[in-house]
C-alpha positions as CSV (number, residue, x, y, z in Angstrom):
1,M,67.2,91.2,96.4
2,K,64.4,93.7,97.1
3,K,64.8,95.1,93.6
4,S,64.5,91.8,91.9
5,I,61.3,90.8,93.8
6,N,59.9,94.2,93.1
7,S,60.6,93.8,89.3
8,I,59.0,90.4,89.3
9,L,55.8,91.7,91.0
10,R,55.6,94.6,88.7
11,G,55.9,92.4,85.6
12,K,59.2,93.9,84.3
13,I,60.5,90.4,83.8
14,L,58.0,89.8,81.0
15,I,58.6,93.0,79.1
16,S,62.3,93.4,79.3
17,D,64.7,92.9,76.3
18,D,65.6,89.3,77.2
19,S,62.0,88.3,78.1
20,F,61.8,85.7,75.3
21,K,63.5,83.1,77.4
22,N,61.3,84.0,80.3
23,W,58.2,83.6,78.2
24,R,59.4,80.2,77.0
25,L,59.9,79.0,80.6
26,I,56.5,80.4,81.6
27,L,54.7,78.6,78.7
28,F,56.6,75.4,79.4
29,L,55.6,75.4,83.0
30,S,52.0,76.2,82.1
31,F,52.0,73.3,79.7
32,L,53.4,71.0,82.4
33,A,50.7,72.2,84.8
34,V,48.0,71.5,82.3
35,I,49.3,68.0,81.7
36,M,49.5,67.3,85.4
37,I,45.9,68.5,85.9
38,A,44.7,66.3,83.1
39,S,46.6,63.3,84.5
40,S,45.0,63.9,87.9
41,H,41.5,64.0,86.5
42,S,42.2,60.8,84.5
43,A,43.3,59.0,87.6
44,D,40.3,60.2,89.5
45,R,38.0,58.9,86.8
46,K,39.7,55.5,86.9
47,V,39.4,55.4,90.7
48,Y,35.6,56.1,90.5
49,K,35.2,53.5,87.8
50,I,37.1,50.8,89.9
51,A,34.9,51.6,92.9
52,K,31.7,51.2,90.7
53,L,33.0,47.9,89.3
54,N,33.8,46.6,92.8
55,E,30.2,47.4,93.9
56,D,28.9,45.6,90.8
57,V,31.1,42.6,91.6
58,K,29.7,42.5,95.2
59,E,26.2,42.7,93.9
60,L,26.6,40.0,91.3
61,R,28.4,37.7,93.8
62,S,25.5,38.1,96.3
63,A,23.0,37.3,93.5
64,F,25.1,34.2,92.6
65,V,25.1,33.0,96.2
66,E,21.4,33.6,96.5
67,G,20.7,31.7,93.3
68,R,22.9,28.9,94.3
69,S,21.2,28.5,97.7
70,K,17.8,28.5,96.0
71,L,19.0,25.8,93.6
72,M,20.3,23.7,96.5
73,K,16.9,23.9,98.2
74,L,15.1,23.0,95.0
75,K,17.4,20.0,94.4
76,M,16.8,18.6,97.9
77,E,14.9,15.3,97.8
78,S,12.2,16.5,100.2
79,S,11.3,19.5,98.0
80,V,11.3,17.3,94.9
81,I,8.9,14.8,96.6
82,K,6.6,17.7,97.6
83,K,6.5,19.1,94.0
84,L,5.9,15.7,92.5
85,A,3.2,14.8,95.1
86,D,1.1,17.6,93.6
87,K,1.2,15.8,90.2
88,G,0.4,12.4,91.8
89,L,3.9,10.9,91.7
90,S,5.5,9.3,94.8
91,P,8.9,7.7,95.4
92,S,9.3,4.1,94.7
93,E,9.1,1.6,97.6
94,I,11.3,-0.9,95.8
95,P,15.0,0.1,95.5
96,P,16.4,0.2,92.0
97,K,18.4,-2.8,90.6
98,K,21.7,-2.6,88.8
99,I,21.7,-3.8,85.2
100,K,25.0,-5.2,84.1
101,V,25.7,-5.5,80.3
102,K,28.4,-7.8,79.2
103,S,30.3,-6.9,76.1
104,Q,29.9,-9.2,73.1
105,N,33.5,-9.0,71.9
């Protein structure tokens, strides 16, 4: 046991006669490690992108709500009357009448 650990630490496993299969295993494990690191970085990039998109959605939603509330205030009858009073228009005192059209069939 002590001899095998000593030979691994000294690097004899890489230069012995049957070291080709050891090198293949080491290269395969190195390749898998590179793929795992690349996958991790890709996942991190996606997480950051999702967080940024969520912030953008919140910002756009608040802008939408703000715009909708401004529109509701502008559509109110009192604000329309105030805006038209500057131009000299006022609401009618006489209520509107319904016009009924009979078909001529």
